[in-house]
C-alpha positions in Angstrom: -7.9 -9.6 19.6 -6.7 -9.0 16.0 -5.8 -5.3 15.6 -3.7 -3.9 12.9 -2.6 -0.2 12.6 -1.1 2.2 10.2 1.0 5.0 11.4 2.6 7.6 9.2 3.9 11.2 9.6 3.1 11.9 6.0 0.0 14.2 5.9 -3.1 12.3 4.8 -1.3 9.1 3.8 -3.0 7.0 6.5 -6.4 8.4 5.4 -5.7 7.6 1.8 -4.5 4.1 2.3 -7.3 3.2 4.7 -9.8 4.4 2.2 -8.2 2.6 -0.7 -7.9 -0.7 1.2 -11.5 -0.4 2.4 -12.7 0.0 -1.2 -10.7 -3.0 -2.3 -12.1 -5.1 0.5 -15.6 -4.1 -0.3 -15.2 -5.0 -3.9 -14.2 -8.5 -2.7 -17.4 -8.8 -0.6 -16.1 -7.9 2.8 -18.5 -5.9 4.8 -16.8 -3.2 6.8 -18.1 -1.1 9.6 -16.3 2.0 10.8 -15.0 5.3 9.5 -12.6 6.7 6.9 -11.7 10.4 6.7 -12.7 12.0 3.5 -9.9 14.1 2.0 -10.9 16.9 -0.3 -7.9 18.1 -2.3 -9.9 21.3 -3.2 -10.3 22.4 0.4 -8.7 25.6 1.6 -5.5 24.8 3.5 -6.4 27.0 6.5 -9.9 25.5 6.9 -10.0 22.2 8.8 -13.2 20.4 8.0 -13.4 16.8 9.3 -15.7 14.7 7.2 -16.0 11.0 7.9 -17.2 8.4 5.4 -19.2 5.8 7.4 -18.7 2.2 6.2 -19.9 0.3 4.4 -21.9 2.7 2.3 -19.7 5.8 2.6 -22.4 8.0 4.1 -20.7 11.4 4.8 -20.8 13.0 8.2 -19.2 16.3 9.1 -17.7 16.1 12.7 -16.2 19.6 12.8 -17.4 23.0 14.0 -17.0 25.9 11.6 -15.3 28.7 13.5 -15.1 31.0 10.6 -12.4 32.4 8.3 -8.9 32.8 9.6 -9.1 30.1 12.2 -6.4 27.5 11.5 -7.0 24.9 14.2 -9.2 21.9 13.8 -12.3 22.0 15.9 -14.0 18.6 16.6 -17.7 18.6 17.3 -17.9 15.8 20.0 -21.7 15.5 19.6 -21.3 14.9 15.9 -18.6 12.3 16.5 -20.7 10.5 19.0 -23.6 10.4 16.5 -21.3 8.8 14.0 -20.1 6.3 16.6 -23.7 5.3 17.2 -24.1 4.4 13.5 -20.8 2.4 13.6 -22.1 0.4 16.6 -25.3 -0.4 14.7 -23.4 -1.6 11.7 -21.0 -3.8 13.6 -23.6 -6.6 13.7 -23.3 -7.3 10.0 -19.6 -6.5 9.6 -16.6 -8.7 8.9 -14.2 -6.1 10.3 -14.0 -2.6 11.8 -12.0 0.3 10.3 -11.2 3.3 12.5 -9.7 6.3 10.6 -8.0 7.7 13.6 -7.0 6.9 17.2 -6.6 10.4 18.5 -7.3 12.7 21.5 -10.8 11.5 22.0 -9.9 7.8 21.9 -6.9 8.4 24.2 -9.3 9.8 26.7 -11.6 6.7 26.4 -14.2 8.4 24.1 -14.8 8.5 20.4 -14.5 5.1 18.7 -12.9 3.3 21.7 -16.2 1.6 22.5 -16.6 0.4 18.9 -13.1 -1.1 19.0 -14.0 -2.9 22.3 -17.2 -4.2 20.8 -15.5 -5.4 17.6 -12.9 -7.2 19.7 -15.6 -8.8 21.8 -17.3 -10.0 18.6 -14.0 -11.4 17.4 -13.8 -9.0 14.5 -10.5 -7.7 13.1 -9.9 -4.0 13.7 -7.8 -1.8 11.5 -6.9 1.6 13.0 -5.1 4.7 11.7 -2.8 6.2 14.3 -0.8 9.4 14.1 2.7 9.4 15.5 1.5 11.8 18.2 -1.0 9.3 19.6 0.9 6.0 18.9 2.1 5.5 22.5 -1.4 6.0 23.9 -2.8 3.6 21.2 -0.2 0.9 22.1 -1.0 1.3 25.8 -4.7 1.0 25.0 -4.1 -2.3 23.0 -1.6 -3.5 25.6 1.0 -3.8 22.9 -1.0 -6.4 21.0 -1.6 -4.3 17.8 0.4 -5.2 14.6 2.0 -2.3 12.7 1.2 -2.5 9.0 3.0 -0.7 6.2 1.4 2.4 4.8 0.5 0.6 1.6 -3.1 0.1 0.5 -2.5 -3.4 -1.0 -0.7 -4.7 2.1 -3.5 -3.4 4.3 -6.1 -4.9 2.0 -4.4 -8.3 2.2 -4.2 -8.0 6.0 -7.9 -7.3 6.1 -8.7 -10.2 3.8 -6.5 -12.7 5.8 -7.8 -11.5 9.1 -11.4 -11.8 8.1 -11.0 -15.3 6.6 -9.2 -16.4 9.8 -12.4 -15.7 11.7 -14.5 -17.9 9.5 
């Protein structure tokens, strides 16, 4: 089991570095399955739209429910997330690694992308996961303490992916 994770309390930093590292890896020919969160700098601060980019092609999927103006909390659409998870599972067969934008509430409860992480590990694929500080303890428990903390730097993450994928060849 080769799992690396990024954990930062700086808003959107994990999303940005995972996306940057994924793009760099793709330019070098690594085929990644998984998800990155699309950050729209133009979005209204009070509105919380969760849009995933599905790897390797970046297909965009909204996984949030629009609750209207004035609502400040994020509202995950579990059915939309599960649809995205199905696509990730389909793409694992041709992937060199799995990228998971977030280990969060759904994953801590055994849902979301947990099954994709398990399948990737069974296939011997490296797994890269974004983890918020709030869910770090649950993530470490899930990985039985076997995950490696990576710095929140896109180049470091890219190099980890590159090394981890070549180690499986």
